[in-house]
C-alpha positions as CSV (number, residue, x, y, z in Angstrom):
1,N,0.0,0.0,0.0
2,D,2.8,2.4,0.8
3,D,4.5,1.7,-2.5
4,Q,1.2,2.3,-4.3
5,N,0.6,5.6,-2.4
6,N,4.1,6.8,-3.3
7,Q,3.5,5.9,-6.9
8,I,0.2,7.9,-6.9
9,Q,2.1,10.8,-5.4
10,Q,4.7,10.7,-8.2
11,C,2.4,10.4,-11.2
12,L,-1.3,10.8,-12.1
13,P,-2.4,8.7,-15.1
14,P,-3.4,11.1,-18.0
15,E,-7.0,9.9,-18.0
16,I,-7.4,10.8,-14.3
17,R,-5.9,14.2,-14.7
18,S,-8.0,14.8,-17.8
19,E,-11.2,13.9,-16.0
20,M,-10.3,16.1,-13.1
21,L,-10.1,19.1,-15.4
22,S,-12.8,18.0,-17.9
23,R,-15.4,20.7,-16.9
24,N,-12.8,23.4,-17.3
25,A,-11.7,22.0,-20.6
26,L,-15.3,22.2,-21.9
27,Y,-15.5,25.8,-20.9
28,F,-12.2,26.7,-22.6
29,A,-12.7,24.4,-25.6
30,S,-13.5,27.3,-28.0
31,S,-10.2,29.1,-27.2
32,N,-8.1,25.9,-26.8
33,G,-7.3,27.4,-23.4
34,M,-6.5,24.4,-21.2
35,P,-3.0,23.7,-22.6
36,R,-2.2,27.4,-21.9
37,I,-3.5,27.2,-18.4
38,E,-1.6,24.0,-17.6
39,S,1.6,25.6,-18.9
40,S,1.1,28.9,-17.1
41,H,3.2,30.4,-14.3
42,V,1.5,32.5,-11.7
43,L,2.8,34.3,-8.6
44,V,0.4,34.8,-5.7
45,V,1.6,37.3,-3.0
46,G,-0.5,37.3,0.1
47,L,-2.2,34.0,1.3
48,G,-4.7,35.2,3.8
49,G,-8.5,35.2,3.3
50,V,-8.3,36.5,-0.2
51,G,-5.1,35.0,-1.6
52,S,-5.7,31.5,-0.2
53,H,-9.0,31.2,-2.1
54,T,-7.3,32.4,-5.3
55,A,-4.4,30.0,-5.1
56,H,-6.8,27.2,-4.1
57,M,-8.9,27.7,-7.2
58,L,-6.0,28.2,-9.5
59,A,-4.6,24.8,-8.4
60,R,-8.0,23.1,-8.8
61,S,-8.3,24.6,-12.3
62,G,-5.1,23.2,-13.7
63,V,-2.5,26.1,-13.4
64,G,0.9,24.4,-13.9
65,Y,3.1,26.4,-11.6
66,I,2.1,28.5,-8.6
67,R,4.6,30.3,-6.4
68,M,2.8,31.3,-3.1
69,V,4.4,34.0,-1.0
70,D,3.5,35.0,2.6
71,F,5.5,35.6,5.7
72,D,2.6,35.0,8.2
73,Q,1.3,32.0,10.1
74,V,-2.2,30.6,10.4
75,T,-3.9,32.0,13.5
76,L,-7.1,31.0,15.3
77,S,-8.8,34.2,14.1
78,S,-7.9,33.5,10.5
79,L,-9.8,30.2,10.4
80,N,-13.1,32.1,9.7
81,R,-11.8,33.1,6.2
82,H,-8.8,31.0,5.1
83,A,-9.6,28.6,2.2
84,V,-8.1,25.4,3.5
85,A,-6.5,25.9,7.0
86,T,-7.8,23.8,9.9
87,L,-7.3,23.9,13.6
88,K,-4.3,21.7,13.4
89,D,-2.6,24.2,11.1
90,V,-2.6,27.0,13.6
91,G,0.9,28.3,14.2
92,L,2.2,27.0,10.8
93,P,3.3,29.2,7.9
94,K,0.4,29.9,5.6
95,A,2.5,29.2,2.5
96,I,3.4,25.7,3.8
97,V,-0.1,24.9,4.9
98,L,-1.6,25.9,1.6
99,A,1.0,23.9,-0.4
100,H,0.2,20.8,1.8
101,H,-3.5,21.0,1.2
102,L,-3.2,21.8,-2.5
103,R,-0.8,18.8,-2.9
104,E,-3.7,16.5,-1.8
105,I,-5.8,17.8,-4.7
106,C,-3.0,17.0,-7.2
107,P,-0.3,14.8,-5.9
108,D,1.6,14.8,-9.2
109,E,4.5,17.2,-8.9
110,E,4.9,17.3,-12.7
111,K,1.4,18.4,-13.3
112,L,1.2,20.9,-10.4
113,V,4.3,22.6,-9.2
114,L,3.8,24.3,-5.9
115,D,6.5,26.7,-4.7
116,P,5.8,28.1,-1.2
117,V,7.9,31.0,0.0
118,V,7.7,31.9,3.7
119,K,8.9,35.4,3.4
120,M,7.6,39.0,3.2
121,Y,7.8,40.9,0.0
122,T,9.5,44.2,0.6
123,G,10.6,45.5,-2.8
124,D,14.2,45.4,-1.7
125,K,16.1,43.0,-4.0
126,E,18.7,42.1,-1.3
127,R,16.0,41.2,1.2
128,D,13.6,39.5,-1.2
129,G,16.3,37.5,-2.9
130,S,14.9,35.5,-5.9
131,M,11.3,35.7,-4.7
132,M,10.2,37.7,-7.8
133,D,12.3,35.8,-10.3
134,P,10.4,33.4,-12.5
135,P,11.6,29.8,-12.6
136,S,14.2,30.2,-15.3
137,E,14.2,26.6,-16.4
138,R,10.4,26.9,-17.1
139,C,9.8,30.5,-18.1
140,Q,11.5,33.8,-18.4
141,R,8.5,35.9,-17.2
142,W,5.5,35.5,-15.0
143,D,2.2,35.0,-16.9
144,L,0.4,36.8,-14.1
145,V,1.0,38.2,-10.6
146,I,-1.9,38.1,-8.1
147,D,-1.6,40.8,-5.4
148,A,-3.6,39.9,-2.3
149,I,-1.6,42.0,0.2
150,D,-3.4,44.1,2.8
151,D,-0.5,46.4,3.7
152,V,-0.3,49.7,1.7
153,P,3.5,50.2,1.3
154,T,4.1,46.5,0.4
155,K,1.1,46.5,-2.0
156,A,2.3,49.7,-3.8
157,N,5.9,48.4,-4.0
158,L,4.7,45.2,-5.7
159,I,2.4,47.0,-8.2
160,A,5.2,49.4,-9.0
161,Y,7.7,46.6,-9.5
162,C,5.4,44.8,-12.0
163,A,4.3,48.0,-13.8
164,K,7.9,49.0,-14.5
165,R,8.5,45.5,-16.1
166,G,5.3,45.2,-18.0
167,I,4.1,42.2,-15.8
168,R,0.3,41.9,-15.7
169,V,-1.2,42.3,-12.2
170,I,-4.6,41.5,-10.8
171,S,-4.9,43.2,-7.4
172,C,-7.5,43.0,-4.6
173,M,-8.4,46.0,-2.5
174,G,-10.0,45.9,1.0
175,A,-12.4,43.1,2.0
176,G,-12.6,44.1,5.7
177,G,-15.7,45.7,7.2
178,K,-17.8,44.8,4.1
179,A,-20.3,42.1,3.3
180,D,-22.5,42.9,0.3
181,P,-21.5,40.6,-2.6
182,T,-23.4,42.8,-5.1
183,R,-21.0,45.6,-4.6
184,V,-17.9,43.7,-5.8
185,H,-16.5,45.2,-9.1
186,I,-13.5,45.0,-11.4
187,S,-11.9,48.2,-12.7
188,D,-8.7,50.2,-13.0
189,L,-7.2,51.5,-9.8
190,R,-8.4,55.1,-10.3
191,S,-12.1,54.0,-10.7
192,A,-12.1,52.0,-7.4
193,S,-14.5,54.1,-5.4
194,K,-15.3,54.0,-1.7
195,D,-12.3,51.9,-1.0
196,P,-9.8,53.5,1.5
197,L,-7.1,51.0,0.6
198,A,-7.3,51.9,-3.1
199,T,-7.0,55.6,-2.3
200,S,-4.0,54.9,-0.1
201,V,-2.3,52.7,-2.8
202,R,-2.9,55.4,-5.5
203,Q,-1.2,58.0,-3.2
204,K,1.7,55.7,-2.4
205,L,2.3,54.9,-6.1
206,R,2.4,58.6,-6.9
207,Y,4.9,59.1,-4.1
208,L,7.1,56.3,-5.4
209,W,7.0,57.7,-8.9
210,K,7.9,61.3,-7.8
211,K,10.7,60.0,-5.6
212,E,12.0,58.0,-8.5
213,Q,12.0,61.0,-10.8
214,K,13.7,63.1,-8.2
215,D,16.4,60.4,-7.6
216,T,17.0,59.8,-11.3
217,G,16.4,63.3,-12.6
218,E,14.1,62.1,-15.3
219,Q,11.1,64.2,-16.4
220,N,7.5,63.0,-16.3
221,G,8.5,59.4,-15.7
222,K,8.9,58.6,-19.4
223,K,11.7,57.0,-21.2
224,S,10.3,58.3,-24.5
225,G,7.2,60.1,-25.8
226,D,5.2,56.9,-25.8
227,E,2.6,56.8,-23.0
228,S,3.2,53.1,-22.5
229,D,6.7,54.0,-21.1
230,Y,5.0,55.9,-18.2
231,W,4.7,53.2,-15.5
232,L,2.4,55.3,-13.3
233,S,-0.2,55.0,-16.1
234,C,-1.0,51.6,-14.6
235,I,-3.4,53.6,-12.3
236,D,-5.7,54.2,-15.3
237,D,-4.9,51.2,-17.4
238,D,-6.7,48.0,-16.4
239,S,-4.8,46.1,-19.0
240,K,-1.7,46.6,-16.8
241,V,-3.3,46.5,-13.4
242,A,-6.9,45.3,-12.8
243,I,-8.5,45.9,-9.5
244,V,-11.1,43.8,-7.6
245,Y,-12.8,46.0,-5.0
246,S,-16.1,46.6,-3.2
247,S,-17.9,49.9,-3.6
248,E,-19.8,49.2,-0.3
249,K,-19.1,51.7,2.5
250,V,-17.2,50.2,5.4
251,V,-19.9,49.3,7.9
252,A,-17.6,48.1,10.7
253,K,-14.6,50.0,12.0
254,L,-11.2,48.8,13.2
255,A,-11.1,47.4,16.6
256,Q,-10.0,49.9,19.3
257,I,-6.5,49.6,20.8
258,T,-6.8,48.1,24.3
259,D,-5.3,49.4,27.5
260,E,-3.2,46.2,27.6
261,Q,-1.7,47.0,24.1
262,K,-0.9,50.5,25.2
263,E,0.8,49.4,28.4
264,E,2.9,46.7,26.7
265,G,3.7,48.8,23.7
266,L,2.0,48.7,20.3
267,H,5.2,47.5,18.6
268,N,4.7,44.1,20.3
269,F,1.4,43.4,18.6
270,G,2.2,43.7,14.9
271,A,3.0,40.6,12.9
272,M,6.0,42.5,11.5
273,D,7.6,45.9,12.2
274,N,5.6,48.8,10.7
275,M,2.6,46.5,10.0
276,R,-1.0,47.3,11.0
277,V,-1.7,46.7,14.8
278,R,-5.5,47.3,15.0
279,V,-7.7,44.4,14.0
280,L,-9.9,44.5,10.9
281,P,-13.5,43.1,11.4
282,V,-14.0,40.6,8.6
283,V,-17.0,38.5,7.5
284,G,-15.4,35.5,6.0
285,T,-17.6,35.5,2.9
286,M,-16.2,38.7,1.5
287,P,-12.5,37.6,1.2
288,A,-13.6,34.4,-0.3
289,I,-15.8,36.1,-2.9
290,M,-13.0,38.6,-3.8
291,G,-10.4,35.8,-3.9
292,Q,-12.6,33.7,-6.3
293,T,-13.1,36.8,-8.4
294,L,-9.3,37.2,-8.8
295,A,-9.1,33.5,-9.7
296,A,-11.9,33.8,-12.3
297,M,-10.3,36.7,-14.0
298,A,-6.9,35.1,-14.0
299,L,-8.1,31.8,-15.4
300,C,-10.1,33.4,-18.2
301,E,-7.2,35.6,-19.2
302,L,-4.7,32.6,-19.1
303,G,-7.2,30.5,-21.0
304,G,-7.6,33.0,-23.8
305,K,-11.3,33.7,-22.9
306,P,-11.2,37.0,-21.0
307,F,-14.5,38.7,-20.0
308,R,-15.2,42.4,-19.9
309,P,-16.3,43.6,-16.4
310,V,-19.3,45.8,-16.2
311,G,-18.5,49.3,-14.8
312,A,-19.6,49.9,-11.2
313,E,-21.2,53.3,-12.1
314,R,-24.6,53.2,-13.8
315,V,-26.0,56.1,-15.7
316,G,-29.7,57.1,-15.4
317,R,-32.3,56.8,-18.1
318,N,-32.3,60.5,-18.8
319,V,-28.5,60.5,-19.4
320,R,-28.8,57.5,-21.7
321,H,-31.7,59.1,-23.6
322,K,-29.7,62.4,-24.0
323,L,-26.7,60.4,-25.3
324,Y,-28.9,58.6,-27.9
325,Q,-30.5,61.9,-29.0
326,H,-27.0,63.5,-29.3
327,L,-25.9,60.6,-31.5
328,C,-28.9,60.9,-33.7
329,N,-28.4,64.7,-34.1
330,R,-24.7,64.2,-34.8
331,E,-25.5,61.7,-37.5
332,K,-28.2,63.9,-39.0
333,K,-25.7,66.8,-39.3
334,I,-23.2,64.6,-41.1
335,E,-26.0,63.5,-43.4
336,Q,-27.1,67.1,-44.2
337,K,-23.5,68.1,-44.8
338,L,-22.7,65.3,-47.2
339,K,-26.0,64.4,-48.8
340,S,-25.6,66.7,-51.7
341,T,-22.4,64.8,-52.8
342,V,-24.3,61.5,-53.2
343,T,-24.9,60.4,-56.8
344,D,-27.4,57.9,-58.2
345,Q,-24.7,55.2,-58.4
346,N,-24.0,55.6,-54.7
347,R,-27.6,55.2,-53.6
348,N,-28.6,52.0,-51.9
349,T,-32.1,50.7,-52.4
350,S,-31.8,47.6,-50.2
351,N,-34.7,46.9,-47.8
352,D,-32.4,45.4,-45.3
353,P,-32.0,47.9,-42.4
354,E,-28.3,46.9,-42.0
355,F,-27.5,48.1,-45.5
356,R,-30.1,50.8,-46.0
357,G,-28.3,54.1,-46.5
358,Q,-26.2,56.0,-49.0
359,Y,-22.5,56.5,-49.6
360,T,-20.6,59.6,-50.6
361,P,-17.9,59.4,-53.3
362,D,-15.2,59.1,-50.7
363,G,-17.0,56.1,-49.1
364,T,-18.6,57.8,-46.1
365,Y,-21.9,56.1,-45.0
366,I,-24.9,58.3,-44.3
367,G,-28.0,56.7,-43.1
368,P,-30.1,55.7,-40.0
369,V,-28.6,55.0,-36.6
370,Q,-28.7,51.3,-36.0
371,I,-29.2,51.3,-32.2
372,D,-32.0,52.5,-29.9
373,A,-31.9,54.1,-26.5
374,D,-31.9,50.7,-24.7
375,D,-28.6,49.8,-26.4
376,V,-26.8,52.8,-25.0
377,E,-26.3,51.3,-21.5
378,Y,-24.6,48.2,-23.0
379,I,-22.3,50.3,-25.1
380,M,-21.4,52.6,-22.3
381,A,-21.1,50.2,-19.4
382,E,-20.1,46.8,-20.9
383,L,-18.1,47.9,-24.0
384,W,-16.5,51.1,-22.7
385,R,-16.9,50.8,-18.9
386,N,-18.3,54.3,-18.7
387,K,-14.9,55.8,-19.7
388,C,-13.7,57.8,-22.6
389,A,-12.1,55.3,-25.0
390,V,-9.5,57.9,-26.1
391,T,-8.5,59.7,-22.9
392,G,-9.6,57.2,-20.2
393,V,-11.5,59.9,-18.3
394,G,-14.6,58.6,-16.4
395,L,-18.1,59.8,-15.7
396,G,-18.3,63.4,-14.5
397,T,-17.5,64.9,-17.8
398,V,-19.8,65.3,-20.9
399,M,-19.7,62.1,-23.0
400,S,-20.8,61.3,-26.6
401,L,-21.1,58.3,-28.8
402,V,-19.1,58.7,-32.0
403,R,-19.0,56.6,-35.1
404,W,-15.5,55.2,-35.3
405,D,-15.4,54.2,-39.0
406,R,-17.4,56.5,-41.2
407,T,-17.6,54.0,-44.0
408,R,-19.9,51.9,-41.8
409,P,-23.2,52.5,-40.1
410,A,-23.7,53.7,-36.4
411,A,-24.0,50.2,-35.0
412,P,-22.8,48.9,-31.6
413,D,-19.6,47.5,-33.0
414,N,-18.8,50.9,-34.6
415,L,-19.6,53.4,-31.8
416,V,-17.0,54.7,-29.4
417,L,-17.6,56.6,-26.1
418,M,-15.7,59.8,-26.0
419,C,-15.5,62.9,-23.8
420,S,-16.2,66.3,-25.4
421,K,-12.5,67.2,-25.7
422,A,-11.7,63.9,-27.5
423,V,-14.7,64.5,-29.8
424,V,-13.5,67.9,-30.8
425,K,-10.0,66.6,-31.7
426,F,-11.5,63.5,-33.5
427,D,-13.6,65.8,-35.7
428,Q,-10.7,68.2,-36.4
429,D,-8.5,65.2,-37.4
430,W,-11.2,64.2,-39.9
431,E,-10.9,67.6,-41.5
432,E,-7.1,67.8,-41.4
433,L,-6.0,64.2,-41.7
434,G,-8.9,62.7,-43.7
435,D,-9.7,60.3,-40.9
436,G,-10.2,61.0,-37.2
437,R,-8.7,57.6,-36.3
438,N,-5.3,58.7,-37.6
439,G,-5.0,61.2,-34.8
440,V,-5.4,58.6,-32.1
441,E,-2.2,57.2,-30.5
442,E,-1.4,53.9,-32.1
443,E,-1.6,51.7,-29.0
444,R,-4.9,53.3,-27.9
445,R,-6.3,52.8,-31.4
446,R,-5.4,49.1,-31.3
447,K,-7.2,48.7,-28.0
448,I,-10.3,50.5,-29.2
449,E,-10.5,48.4,-32.4
450,G,-9.9,45.3,-30.4
451,R,-13.0,46.0,-28.2
452,L,-15.1,46.8,-31.3
453,K,-14.1,43.6,-32.8
454,M,-15.1,41.7,-29.7
455,C,-18.5,43.4,-29.8
456,A,-18.9,42.2,-33.4
457,L,-18.0,38.6,-32.5
458,E,-20.5,38.7,-29.7
459,A,-23.2,39.9,-32.1
460,E,-22.3,36.9,-34.4
461,I,-22.7,34.4,-31.5
462,F,-26.1,35.7,-30.4
């Protein structure tokens, strides 16, 4: 029996492993995603209530290599939210405990490599050692870094480290003092509202950037004129750093410092020097939900089947109606301006609404808008996340829907949300450059057209 157990620990037959992952394989069949997930390398930093659930689900879902970093130990109070820890694990390092339990899910060390690191990430290369280095024999770069740290300086240091190196990060904000699962959202760091941790991290990142510029003497944090070289842009760019957060107001405050703590000295009660002393009230469900959200986003990205999170902010019916009317009026003006240039050979007599319309000699389409007021919320929230596609500015400024390609109708896969300033420049570039798209920065244009293409594919599916 011992020999059989050792053999099982060393190797899982392919048919057993295949069946273990069969439901995931069905989900990712269209993107052929399972081979990519199984060959991926993920770094998870922070293994408390959030990070333990993330690492747990990544292991169950077939991720091939997981490095798990945490300096802390399992405590009695952490048993209300940790993904796998039990009473017998109290006092043991979280990284070791998690690795032990995950190994029971997949005993084959070839199919699931677990790399526990009992150490605190500091951002100091000498102190961190090789913690952030990917396993060189397997890969030269992490496919994904999961940030589940609850300490502001450490969290900001990790995000800055990855942003400077172009490493994709999915980060979790505060789960303490909250309980409403309907308020959990995914966004960029700037859009994370009603989250004190997100606010503090943004401030710390700006401080790190300014200090770096002062120390190096560089201007604006750019190595060139390209916006992608500006690492602090990760605050606004969810393709660099995506944030999972709750927009619920904190409903339970930090525990008060006791007289005993004051008498013995507060420095004796932190897990590490300079770490938080006061205790966060936590309902165990919220860290689990946020940890699973991190895992869901990670798996879908690794498997080539990413989803587009819906923006947290919703716009009212009146705003949506005004946006729709503004689009109709804008298109009407274009039609009135160009209608006289249409000749008989350019007229389209088709009865199909999709092709009904006319074309000017230069190929500009003029015809009816192919959305209604009810489509506006989808285009704003799901397609553009309530942000200007060109500048990234969010709600709070005047927005408009603008036809991206004038040779095609005003349909969902050809409408872009822009702020008033971007619209003015877009129209000027049409007059001066012959095409407003030519005035949009190349990388930004690529992202916009990628989203429009995804919208077109979804329309084909449904």
